[in-house]
N, C-alpha and C positions, 0 to 999 in steps of 0.2 A: 455639577449636579445640584448643588445647594442653590446656585443662582437660578436655575430653571424652576425648582420648587418654590423659591421665594417669589419669582415672577408670576407663576401660575396661581399661587395663593393670593397674591395682590390683585390679579386680574379677576379671579372669582369673587373676591370680596368687593371689588369695585362694581362688578356686574350685579351682585346682590344689593348693594346700596342703591345703585341706579334703578333697579326694578322696584324697590320699596318706595323710592322718591317719586317715580312715575305713578305708582298706585295711589299714593297719598295726595299728589297734586293734580291728578286728572279731574277736570271740572265736570265731567259727565259720568253717569253711572254705567256700569257694565252692560246693563240691559239696553240703555239708550244707544250705546255704541254698537251693540250687536244688531239692534233694530235698523240703525242707519246703514250699517254694512250690508245687511240682508236686502234692504231697499235698493242700494247701489248695485249689488250683484244681480238682483232680479231685473233691473233696468238694462244692464249690460247684456244679460241673457236674452231678454226680449228683443233688443236691438239686433242681436246676432240671428235670432230666429227670423225676424223680418227680412234681414239682408239675405239670408240663405233661401228664403221663399222667393224673393225677387230673382235671385240668381238662378234658382231651379226653373222658374218659368221662362227666363231668357234662354237657358240651355235647351229646354224642351222645344221652344219655338225654333231654335237653330237646328235641332235634330229633325224636326218635322220638315223644315225647309230643305235640308240636305236629302231627306228621303223622297222629297217631291210631293208630299202630302198637302203642302200648303204653298200658295203662290209666294214668290219671293217679294220681299218688301224693298222699295227703293230708298 
């Protein structure tokens, strides 16, 4: 039991020291990092929206073709 507590306390201390080190050595401010992350997330979401819109149009065209409302494309 003593070995487990010793290991856990060492792991927590190491994690705490690592977190402090990262905060002190990060070259960018938190606001800058959040801004870049927000920009990247927005770009990925927009790309997903465009892809889903293209796929929706393709599926609608296939549906209309199957119903016979539109001539088949070759």
